[in-house]
LOVONU-200630 format. One line per field, with one value per residue (C-alpha): residue number from 1; x, y, z. Coordinates in pm, whole numbers, always signed. Layout:
BEGIN
num <- [NUM_...] $
c1 <- [X_...] $
c2 <- [Y_...] $
c3 <- [Z_...] $
This chain:
BEGIN
num <- [1_2_3_4_5_6_7_8_9_10_11_12_13_14_15_16_17_18_19_20_21_22_23_24_25_26_27_28_29_30_31_32_33_34_35_36_37_38_39_40_41_42_43_44_45_46_47_48_49_50_51_52_53_54_55_56_57_58_59_60_61_62_63_64_65_66_67_68_69_70_71_72_73_74_75_76_77_78_79_80_81_82_83_84_85_86_87_88_89_90_91_92_93_94_95_96_97_98_99_100_101_102_103_104_105_106_107_108_109_110_111_112_113_114_115_116_117_118_119_120_121_122_123_124_125_126_127_128_129_130_131_132_133_134_135_136_137_138_139_140_141_142_143_144_145_146_147_148_149_150_151_152_153_154_155_156_157_158_159_160_161_162_163_164_165_166_167_168_169_170_171_172_173_174_175_176_177_178_179_180_181_182_183_184_185_186_187_188_189_190_191_192_193_194_195_196_197_198_199_200_201_202_203_204_205_206_207_208_209_210_211_212_213_214_215_216_217_218_219_220_221_222_223_224_225_226_227_228_229_230_231_232_233_234_235_236_237_238_239_240_241_242_243_244_245_246_247_248_249_250_251_252_253_254_255_256_257_258_259_260_261_262_263_264_265_266_267_268_269_270_271_272_273_274_275_276_277_278_279_280_281_282_283_284_285_286_287_288_289_290_291_292_293_294_295_296_297_298_299_300_301_302_303_304_305_306_307_308_309_310_311_312_313_314_315_316_317_318_319_320_321_322_323_324_325_326_327_328_329_330_331_332_333_334_335_336_337_338_339_340_341_342_343_344_345_346_347_348_349_350_351_352_353_354_355_356_357_358_359_360_361_362_363_364_365_366_367_368_369_370_371_372_373_374_375_376_377_378_379_380_381_382_383_384_385_386_387_388_389_390_391_392_393_394_395_396_397_398_399_400_401_402_403_404_405_406_407_408_409_410_411_412_413_414_415_416_417_418_419_420_421_422_423_424_425_426_427_428_429_430_431_432_433_434_435_436_437_438_439_440_441_442_443_444_445_446_447_448_449_450_451_452_453_454_455_456_457_458_459_460_461_462_463_464_465_466_467_468_469_470_471_472_473_474_475_476_477_478_479_480_481_482_483_484_485_486_487_488_489_490_491_492_493_494_495_496_497_498_499_500_501_502_503_504_505_506_507_508_509_510_511_512_513_514_515_516_517_518_519_520_521_522_523_524_525_526_527_528_529_530_531_532_533_534_535_536_537_538_539_540_541_542_543_544_545_546_547_548_549_550_551_552] $
c1 <- [-25319_-25173_-24842_-25004_-25226_-24948_-24719_-24988_-25115_-24771_-24632_-24942_-24996_-24667_-24777_-25113_-24944_-24674_-24936_-24922_-24546_-24588_-24836_-24612_-24324_-24543_-24641_-24305_-24049_-24217_-23884_-23700_-23549_-23482_-23606_-23245_-23242_-23514_-23304_-23001_-23206_-23332_-23034_-22719_-22448_-22360_-22715_-22755_-22456_-22587_-22928_-22764_-22590_-22925_-23085_-22808_-22812_-23187_-23136_-22866_-23082_-23383_-23165_-22991_-23328_-23453_-23145_-23124_-23488_-23464_-23139_-23260_-23577_-23392_-23143_-23422_-23623_-23349_-23037_-22841_-22558_-22705_-22420_-22440_-22817_-22755_-22524_-22747_-23073_-22943_-22808_-23153_-23281_-22978_-23026_-23390_-23342_-23044_-23236_-23566_-23500_-23788_-24055_-23939_-23972_-24331_-24430_-24240_-24398_-24742_-24667_-24493_-24770_-25034_-24842_-24799_-25175_-25257_-25025_-25180_-25533_-25426_-25290_-25608_-25824_-25607_-25597_-25958_-26154_-25967_-25690_-25797_-25474_-25599_-25971_-26100_-26178_-26319_-26027_-25776_-25956_-25950_-25581_-25481_-25677_-25504_-25164_-25217_-25267_-24956_-24727_-24873_-24726_-24535_-24272_-24219_-24434_-24488_-24589_-24344_-24518_-24802_-24812_-24718_-25056_-25396_-25429_-25120_-25351_-25254_-25601_-25591_-25488_-25393_-25030_-24733_-24505_-24751_-24779_-24399_-24354_-24627_-24449_-24107_-24270_-24434_-24106_-23893_-24132_-24155_-23781_-23805_-24080_-23996_-23615_-23631_-23579_-23772_-24099_-24007_-23924_-24281_-24421_-24207_-24302_-24677_-24915_-25036_-25394_-25295_-25052_-25282_-25521_-25223_-25070_-25402_-25520_-25174_-25149_-25489_-25417_-25072_-25230_-25392_-25061_-24897_-25234_-25379_-25057_-24943_-25296_-25316_-24967_-24814_-25100_-25097_-24737_-24857_-25168_-24972_-24688_-24425_-24089_-23876_-23601_-23621_-23325_-23519_-23820_-23590_-23458_-23815_-23875_-24224_-24426_-24211_-24213_-24593_-24647_-24419_-24599_-24944_-24888_-24556_-24328_-24593_-24625_-24247_-24234_-24519_-24339_-24017_-24202_-24381_-24060_-23865_-24138_-24134_-23754_-23690_-23969_-23852_-23483_-23528_-23688_-23391_-23144_-23316_-23326_-22953_-22877_-23080_-22909_-22557_-22632_-22810_-22699_-22335_-22214_-22411_-22406_-22040_-21851_-22003_-22275_-22294_-22352_-22563_-22852_-22631_-22358_-22614_-22761_-22413_-22341_-22684_-22620_-22274_-22416_-22682_-22410_-22183_-22462_-22622_-22300_-22240_-22583_-22455_-22140_-22351_-22575_-22267_-22122_-22452_-22476_-22112_-22197_-22479_-22757_-23096_-23386_-23575_-23287_-23221_-23595_-23633_-23313_-23377_-23580_-23293_-23055_-23271_-23582_-23423_-23423_-23801_-23946_-23667_-23725_-24106_-24081_-23826_-24080_-24396_-24307_-24171_-24024_-23787_-23426_-23100_-22980_-23311_-23307_-22939_-22954_-23273_-23129_-22777_-22853_-23157_-22948_-22684_-22952_-23123_-22795_-22704_-23049_-23040_-22699_-22754_-23093_-22939_-22647_-22876_-23087_-22786_-22563_-22341_-22308_-22375_-22394_-22635_-22850_-22891_-22933_-23206_-23423_-23774_-23721_-23380_-23528_-23848_-23677_-23416_-23683_-23909_-23619_-23503_-23829_-23950_-23619_-23537_-23882_-23866_-23511_-23597_-23910_-23756_-23436_-23634_-23882_-23597_-23436_-23760_-23693_-23956_-23866_-24010_-24108_-24074_-23696_-23703_-23713_-23446_-23198_-23297_-23042_-23230_-23059_-23079_-23222_-23503_-23613_-23784_-24099_-24302_-24143_-24177_-24544_-24580_-24425_-24656_-24951_-24849_-24837_-25189_-25292_-25212_-25581_-25613_-25300_-25433_-25753_-25547_-25338_-25652_-25788_-25461_-25446_-25801_-25789_-25444_-25518_-25853_-25721_-25414_-25630_-25850_-25547_-25347_-25606_-25976_-25935_-25653_-25640_-25988_-25912_-25573_-25695_-26005_-25785_-26038_-25951_-26131_-26411_-26493_-26745_-26506_-26216_-26438_-26527_-26157_-26060_-26356_-26227_-25881_-26025_-26258_-25982_-25729_-25994_-26089_-25721_-25648_-25928_-25800_-25437_-25510_-25800_-25766_-25436_-25589_-25907_-25705_-25474_-25755_-25710_-25338_-25419_-25675_-25418_-25162_-25419_-25532_-25168_-25115_-25424_-25317_-24971_-25128_-25358_-25064] $
c2 <- [+5091_+5289_+5096_+4761_+4925_+5120_+4818_+4605_+4856_+5002_+4661_+4514_+4767_+4671_+4306_+4421_+4650_+4395_+4197_+4474_+4423_+4046_+4061_+4299_+4053_+3770_+3979_+4128_+3868_+3529_+3341_+3560_+3398_+3721_+4081_+4190_+3997_+4237_+4539_+4396_+4312_+4669_+4877_+4662_+4542_+4868_+4933_+4563_+4571_+4879_+4721_+4387_+4581_+4712_+4364_+4194_+4478_+4421_+4046_+4115_+4368_+4131_+3838_+4055_+4158_+3799_+3685_+3989_+3944_+3565_+3559_+3826_+3630_+3297_+3472_+3643_+3323_+3058_+3248_+3110_+3341_+3581_+3537_+3155_+3177_+3396_+3125_+2827_+2963_+2970_+2614_+2448_+2678_+2601_+2224_+2206_+2472_+2278_+1950_+2074_+2403_+2638_+2365_+2291_+2657_+2662_+2350_+2471_+2817_+2658_+2445_+2730_+2981_+2738_+2707_+3088_+3139_+2870_+3036_+3381_+3239_+3084_+3418_+3598_+3344_+3374_+3756_+3834_+3527_+3297_+3455_+3601_+3809_+4032_+4023_+4000_+4296_+4507_+4425_+4514_+4845_+4943_+4849_+5043_+5351_+5331_+5285_+5612_+5796_+5639_+5638_+5870_+5859_+6188_+6129_+6183_+6487_+6725_+7014_+7097_+7086_+6864_+6489_+6253_+6075_+6244_+6287_+6063_+5761_+5420_+5368_+5631_+5650_+6018_+5929_+6125_+5825_+5593_+5818_+5862_+5485_+5436_+5654_+5494_+5151_+5220_+5337_+5059_+4786_+4908_+4843_+4496_+4390_+4556_+4512_+4163_+3876_+3649_+3818_+3812_+3442_+3370_+3583_+3390_+3051_+3122_+3047_+3367_+3299_+3267_+3558_+3853_+3651_+3516_+3855_+4025_+3741_+3696_+4066_+4080_+3766_+3892_+4216_+4012_+3885_+4208_+4379_+4109_+3993_+4345_+4463_+4156_+4098_+4445_+4601_+4313_+4411_+4769_+4658_+4421_+4676_+4430_+4584_+4627_+4877_+5074_+4861_+4538_+4675_+4760_+4403_+4275_+4125_+4266_+3962_+3698_+3906_+3950_+3579_+3473_+3701_+3586_+3213_+3130_+2873_+2757_+3114_+3136_+2805_+2910_+3235_+3041_+2801_+3084_+3282_+2982_+2920_+3284_+3318_+2988_+3046_+3395_+3299_+3015_+3252_+3489_+3202_+3097_+3463_+3520_+3186_+3288_+3629_+3489_+3193_+3377_+3740_+3690_+3342_+3293_+3657_+3741_+3415_+3136_+3248_+2898_+2728_+2411_+2344_+2105_+2367_+2625_+2384_+2318_+2693_+2749_+2489_+2624_+2975_+2845_+2695_+3002_+3257_+3035_+3041_+3407_+3498_+3410_+3619_+3913_+3897_+3877_+4192_+4382_+4277_+4381_+4727_+4756_+4751_+4612_+4477_+4805_+5021_+4813_+4794_+5173_+5234_+4988_+5236_+5488_+5228_+5061_+5283_+5480_+5169_+5112_+5357_+5307_+4927_+4963_+5208_+4993_+4711_+4916_+5242_+5244_+5596_+5506_+5553_+5405_+5747_+5807_+5471_+5497_+5865_+5807_+5511_+5648_+6017_+5911_+5699_+5974_+6233_+5999_+5924_+6296_+6388_+6112_+6211_+6588_+6575_+6342_+6584_+6888_+6713_+6594_+6905_+6776_+6419_+6143_+5803_+5511_+5689_+6010_+5822_+5609_+5913_+5934_+6245_+6155_+5817_+5978_+6241_+5996_+5748_+6007_+6167_+5822_+5733_+6076_+6214_+5892_+5885_+6252_+6224_+5906_+6058_+6401_+6258_+5997_+6253_+6491_+6219_+6151_+5785_+5512_+5145_+4869_+4585_+4331_+4368_+4240_+3865_+3878_+3985_+3711_+3433_+3105_+2797_+2500_+2287_+2539_+2490_+2157_+2100_+2179_+2527_+2602_+2510_+2729_+3032_+2979_+2953_+3276_+3454_+3328_+3441_+3806_+3896_+3715_+3889_+4230_+4163_+4047_+4367_+4585_+4383_+4412_+4786_+4841_+4588_+4687_+5058_+5052_+4839_+5067_+5381_+5213_+5094_+5418_+5696_+5615_+5399_+5563_+5934_+6044_+5872_+6049_+6400_+6376_+6311_+6047_+5836_+5498_+5434_+5079_+5026_+5139_+4943_+4630_+4680_+4730_+4408_+4233_+4339_+4201_+3868_+3823_+3921_+3675_+3399_+3446_+3471_+3148_+2971_+3101_+3012_+2666_+2552_+2714_+2536_+2201_+2267_+2373_+2072_+1819_+1649_+1603_+1452_+1222_+1101_+1031_+835_+642_+562_+433_+208_+81_-13_-196_-390_-490] $
c3 <- [-3794_-4087_-4108_-4197_-4455_-4627_-4628_-4790_-5048_-5120_-5209_-5379_-5658_-5826_-5855_-5996_-6252_-6336_-6527_-6794_-6844_-6836_-7125_-7322_-7273_-7409_-7711_-7804_-7698_-7652_-7647_-7392_-7082_-6889_-6915_-6981_-7309_-7429_-7326_-7511_-7823_-7833_-7714_-7739_-7501_-7320_-7200_-7123_-6884_-6700_-6635_-6549_-6269_-6143_-6166_-5967_-5711_-5671_-5616_-5358_-5170_-5160_-5053_-4792_-4646_-4632_-4444_-4214_-4109_-4090_-3895_-3648_-3569_-3534_-3303_-3105_-3053_-3015_-2911_-3209_-3317_-3575_-3828_-3808_-3864_-4172_-4313_-4234_-4384_-4748_-4732_-4721_-4995_-5210_-5181_-5294_-5564_-5698_-5707_-5848_-6032_-6115_-6088_-5733_-5639_-5770_-5571_-5263_-5298_-5286_-4979_-4798_-4871_-4742_-4413_-4387_-4426_-4169_-3914_-3981_-3942_-3609_-3485_-3594_-3408_-3094_-3084_-3170_-3054_-2812_-2604_-2267_-2273_-2557_-2469_-2826_-3053_-2769_-2536_-2808_-2875_-2506_-2470_-2784_-2672_-2332_-2503_-2695_-2362_-2207_-2515_-2783_-3136_-3164_-3437_-3729_-3798_-4090_-3860_-3576_-3239_-3367_-3286_-3572_-3551_-3504_-3122_-3086_-3147_-3285_-3432_-3709_-4072_-4011_-3947_-4088_-4025_-4198_-4505_-4531_-4502_-4764_-5023_-4954_-4968_-5307_-5467_-5316_-5415_-5773_-5771_-5619_-5862_-6195_-6158_-6005_-6250_-6007_-6118_-6487_-6445_-6342_-6624_-6875_-6729_-6712_-6997_-7172_-7066_-6696_-6669_-6597_-6381_-6186_-6111_-6027_-5804_-5653_-5573_-5404_-5200_-5103_-4969_-4693_-4551_-4426_-4375_-4150_-3984_-3887_-3793_-3568_-3425_-3462_-3268_-3018_-2937_-2869_-2675_-2450_-2407_-2535_-2446_-2761_-2836_-3165_-3287_-3219_-3408_-3703_-3694_-3744_-3398_-3334_-3447_-3269_-2947_-2957_-3036_-2749_-2497_-2611_-2678_-2511_-2671_-2922_-3055_-3095_-3283_-3515_-3603_-3669_-3901_-4084_-4119_-4248_-4508_-4625_-4636_-4815_-5067_-5161_-5127_-5374_-5627_-5589_-5639_-5962_-6076_-6022_-6184_-6495_-6517_-6488_-6719_-7001_-6963_-6869_-6969_-7290_-7397_-7341_-7280_-7488_-7735_-7885_-7548_-7555_-7318_-7118_-7071_-6962_-6705_-6563_-6532_-6378_-6105_-6034_-5990_-5749_-5526_-5539_-5483_-5218_-5015_-5103_-4960_-4612_-4663_-4783_-4473_-4250_-4414_-4372_-4006_-3954_-4095_-3842_-4103_-4009_-4215_-4166_-4291_-4605_-4679_-4672_-4872_-5157_-5365_-5351_-5497_-5765_-5806_-6090_-6314_-6284_-6538_-6799_-6786_-6807_-7098_-7283_-7293_-7353_-7539_-7894_-7855_-7569_-7681_-7557_-7433_-7254_-7071_-6969_-6867_-6666_-6473_-6408_-6345_-6139_-5900_-5867_-5785_-5535_-5351_-5347_-5211_-4946_-4809_-4826_-4645_-4382_-4333_-4305_-4038_-3833_-3839_-4119_-3982_-4236_-4064_-4045_-3784_-3990_-4320_-4159_-4077_-4222_-4438_-4593_-4693_-4825_-5042_-5171_-5282_-5446_-5636_-5759_-5933_-6049_-6182_-6371_-6536_-6633_-6776_-6969_-7128_-7208_-7364_-7563_-7700_-7791_-8006_-8202_-8279_-8315_-8262_-8481_-8245_-8528_-8498_-8139_-8203_-8476_-8203_-7959_-7920_-7883_-7742_-7978_-7697_-7657_-8015_-7967_-8167_-7857_-7818_-8191_-8167_-7856_-8031_-8330_-8091_-7920_-8252_-8324_-7975_-8051_-8023_-7689_-7559_-7666_-7469_-7171_-7195_-7188_-6895_-6698_-6771_-6644_-6358_-6233_-6276_-6092_-5803_-5774_-5747_-5483_-5279_-5274_-5321_-5267_-4954_-4749_-4838_-4715_-4382_-4371_-4446_-4224_-3917_-3807_-3500_-3508_-3260_-3149_-3432_-3707_-3557_-3545_-3913_-4002_-3822_-3988_-4334_-4249_-4128_-4426_-4671_-4528_-4516_-4883_-4981_-4791_-4977_-5314_-5246_-5104_-5323_-5670_-5759_-5652_-5855_-6162_-6136_-6078_-6416_-6343_-6002_-6163_-6419_-6146_-5943_-6252_-6331_-5977_-5995_-6337_-6204_-5909_-6142_-6361] $
């Protein structure tokens, strides 16, 4: 029960807190295309290139995970060769991204997310209300209690000789493995949100008034997906004693296996559809992100500073094709190295976590210096890699391989060192230099494409400058809202349950499942209905236009 919670909370708080950075971006650099343009405007080309390296690494890690997970599930459910599956998935994404650009990804995101929620709601209904195999909430509780007697959770553990979970139970938040995963998850996801241009893209595209609301609401809705899906299907796999090897679990085959056992072929098809929706939606966002970075931060910055809008569009489309095909190659290489979705997911914070605090401070803190940001990011990643490999070697008698590197404690220490050391170095070096940056200089260093400077954009920039008061209020709201929700998600809710060692009884388990069901139901309503309600005037205009044409 702790894994689903820590996955959800550990990857939601970043989206909640990202609203703060999104508002700062709107205030300080309203005409930026990428977050790296802000770093270059403030610190120059050298620093820009270093963080460009981190940003592209982040995009490659996220893309690699999408394809590793997607290809493994397609292979597990259909028997298609895993490498061929990894090549075919990006092709569809590439085509619709190429045709529609960022607008297409927004529309596709909406449609895909609606389908994902409908599939989750179907699984919830089957497991807890319909399927005789699981026996409803009570049947699930009895099966999970019996599973703890037959196959108690013993590893990993903080205290030698003690079981990893309280009484070896599945139905407890007192889980050493869950807590370790939670910490790794928090660090890694700070990397894949704050260092991922795909998130900045949405912040840049959103209207100032919608930004904070969008990220707070989006974060809270997103929480329901891993929380409910894993609480439902992950525990169904345990309750029904679905036979999976640790390698298959690492590949991400738990949900498809549980769905196939419970619902047969229909369950397998539903998982395939849901997975395709998730992978293509996120894959498209990554394609657009890489295309923006290469177009604006490589081509326009270093190759052709006077590039026209047409030239930039051409480069952007070329990058989408090249990276789209390269995604398949990347997944093939990772599979050839024997890396699974689980391994890459746990290692991502070690590789990119050290860039998180320097990036956040560059955009929010006037005392951050070039030396502080660079030293924090580079020394942080060196320390995290050194910690990861040395802990792995000490646990495996000097052997450093994928098995030892994938251990819980090497991953945990590597991730924690990445984020804490980089933040400490960045702050200490910056304070030692005693420099204060004047934010008014920021926009004078921004290179605006002539095509961007249409009357509409000029008017928008002027409007943003007038909206300074509104943005300040939004910043305060995002600080309070994101901060309070973060404390609830990672401290107030889970930690008392962890330290008390409480094992759920039937009543508490029923309440927990009830929270998951209500949360996913409300999130489904928000995701499906709010965009339609907000776009009602647009729909009305389209319908009026259609009637007008018919009349003519």
